[in-house]
C-alpha atoms as one frame of an Amber mdcrd trajectory, in Angstrom:
protein
 103.188 128.965  97.083 103.166 127.841 100.613 104.088 124.238 101.450 102.220
 122.266 104.007 103.828 122.357 107.377 105.748 119.473 108.929 102.738 118.547
 111.004 101.532 116.556 108.044 102.815 113.047 106.982 101.875 112.048 103.425
 103.584 108.619 103.331 100.154 107.050 103.696  99.490 108.051  99.981 101.073
 104.955  98.937  98.392 102.759 100.511  95.661 104.979  99.143  97.153 104.878
  95.719  97.454 101.066  95.733  93.906 100.805  97.208  92.724 102.674  94.135
  94.759 100.313  91.897  97.002 103.062  90.527 100.658 102.830  89.819 102.923
 105.912  89.679 102.184 106.228  85.999  98.488 106.326  86.483  98.540 108.753
  89.332 101.033 110.946  87.607  98.835 111.104  84.519  95.587 111.843  86.406
  97.091 114.376  88.770  99.596 116.078  86.415 102.416 115.575  89.093 105.628
 114.067  87.956 106.514 110.569  89.066 109.694 111.569  90.868 107.712 114.136
  92.851 104.962 111.603  93.740 107.637 109.125  94.737 109.395 111.623  97.082
 106.096 112.560  98.671 105.242 108.905  99.428 108.806 108.312 100.721 108.388
 111.228 103.108 111.275 113.223 101.455 109.078 115.983 100.001 106.383 118.021
 101.630 103.830 118.870  98.895 102.361 122.293  98.396  98.668 122.865  98.788
  98.059 122.911  94.979  99.911 119.646  94.617  97.704 118.109  97.390  94.700
 119.434  95.586  95.770 117.763  92.305  96.488 114.457  93.977  93.198 114.591
  95.784  91.279 115.073  92.541  93.152 112.216  90.917  92.349 109.926  93.832
  88.715 111.122  93.902  88.824 112.390  97.533  88.512 115.863  98.866  91.654
 117.938  99.711  90.359 118.331 103.294  90.141 114.489 103.537  93.809 114.154
 102.435  94.871 116.742 104.867  92.798 115.103 107.544  94.450 111.803 106.941
  97.957 113.223 106.855  97.658 115.561 109.825 100.045 114.714 112.669  99.205
 116.687 115.743 101.772 118.466 117.934 102.144 116.228 120.923 103.974 116.746
 124.219 104.484 114.732 127.320 103.578 116.611 130.532 103.805 116.054 134.195
 100.728 115.202 136.306 100.413 117.315 139.483  98.432 114.725 141.406  97.766
 111.085 140.795  96.580 109.946 144.249  94.342 106.899 144.201  95.229 105.799
 140.697  98.000 103.422 141.877  95.418 101.209 143.575  94.045  99.652 140.358
  93.189  95.950 140.256  94.653  93.247 138.144  92.176  93.324 135.319  93.256
  94.421 131.920  90.805  97.280 131.627  88.078  98.942 133.786  85.820 101.153
 131.829  83.171 103.863 132.495  81.558 105.570 129.559  78.622 107.514 128.214
  78.016 109.025 124.730  80.498 111.930 125.121  83.128 110.577 127.535  84.897
 107.295 128.168  87.241 106.633 131.147  89.364 103.427 131.032  91.889 102.040
 133.488  94.196  99.716 131.392  97.059  97.238 132.041  99.561  96.252 129.437
 102.368  93.796 129.676 105.510  93.340 127.589 104.567  91.950 124.253 101.063
  93.233 124.373  99.929  95.853 121.933  96.565  97.519 122.528  94.865  99.034
 119.517  93.529 102.456 120.623  90.520 102.249 118.303  89.477  98.960 119.916
  89.331 100.248 123.459  86.893 103.002 122.601  83.428 101.704 123.195  80.844
 103.851 121.344  82.511 107.075 120.516  82.880 107.591 116.698  86.067 109.298
 115.461  87.323 111.976 115.804  87.716 112.115 119.496  90.367 113.421 121.831
  92.568 111.039 123.935  94.206 111.857 127.291  96.439 109.124 128.475  97.729
 109.228 132.132 100.493 106.758 133.082 100.113 105.560 136.654 102.585 102.726
 136.685 105.587 101.756 134.645 106.703 103.110 131.267 104.237 103.252 128.315
 104.937 103.520 124.619 102.248 105.393 122.667 102.307 105.054 118.850 100.322
 107.676 117.014 100.476 107.086 113.308 104.196 106.588 112.500 105.418 108.460
 115.644 106.181 106.972 119.106 106.140 108.668 122.485 107.338 107.364 125.779
 105.626 108.404 129.015 106.369 107.227 132.495 104.499 107.243 135.814 103.170
 110.704 136.582 103.171 111.914 132.865 100.293 112.239 130.361  99.915 112.653
 126.670  97.037 114.323 124.733  96.162 113.958 121.111  93.315 113.858 118.717
  92.438 110.309 117.737  92.291 110.893 114.034  93.805 107.495 112.962  95.650
 104.508 114.305  97.186 104.670 117.585  98.310 101.926 120.127  99.731 101.354
 123.615 102.625  98.953 124.454 105.415  98.501 126.909 108.926  97.116 126.567
 109.642  96.641 130.253 107.495  95.526 133.118 103.809  96.088 133.517 102.320
  99.444 132.553  99.075 100.734 133.847  97.446 103.885 132.475  94.129 105.721
 132.437  92.603 106.716 129.198  89.969 109.482 128.783  88.275 109.713 125.437
  86.230 112.899 124.868  84.132 113.649 121.858  85.407 116.561 119.778  85.123
 117.985 116.313  88.593 118.550 114.823  87.210 119.280 111.327  87.042 123.048
 112.160  90.711 122.926 113.340  91.718 121.430 110.085  89.729 123.923 108.091
  91.535 126.782 109.840  94.934 125.009 108.918  93.873 124.974 105.343  92.854
 128.610 105.279  96.149 129.627 106.835  98.094 127.708 104.220  96.098 129.366
 101.427  96.772 132.919 102.688
């Protein structure tokens, strides 16, 4: 049996289990998965196989694809921008936004101590959508799920906005440009599931 790749984080299962009102005994009984195995999955010490995910999904009354969707952690890299002329002249407002139904562009300022919830700065796009974050001043901390990435002026980060993500800075003011574009990532996840089943 193939196990799910390390691009998945199943520690969120604890919240889902508790939301259903299940303890380890209940989930173990409903799923047929041992309590030690469930505990190690929730603790992030064990990557479950696809049949295990399917059993847990049925016990929690959600689809296997939904569980994979929630657990998916995309590959993210920080890359250099070739040209950021004109972006350094932003004004002092916290955010300047231009948007339509398929694309949002925001110029955002964050100060030390501020945490900007990525889902709150997206006007009308429904998830999932793709985020491109371009840092034009300072150093920015981007949190995607449980992972954190640091990007500085002239760097950008791209990721699918599946779940929680936020922006903050530990030192000085940071300004960045966010571009949100509508996209359907479900097809990507379906291809992942198919490759795991092969």
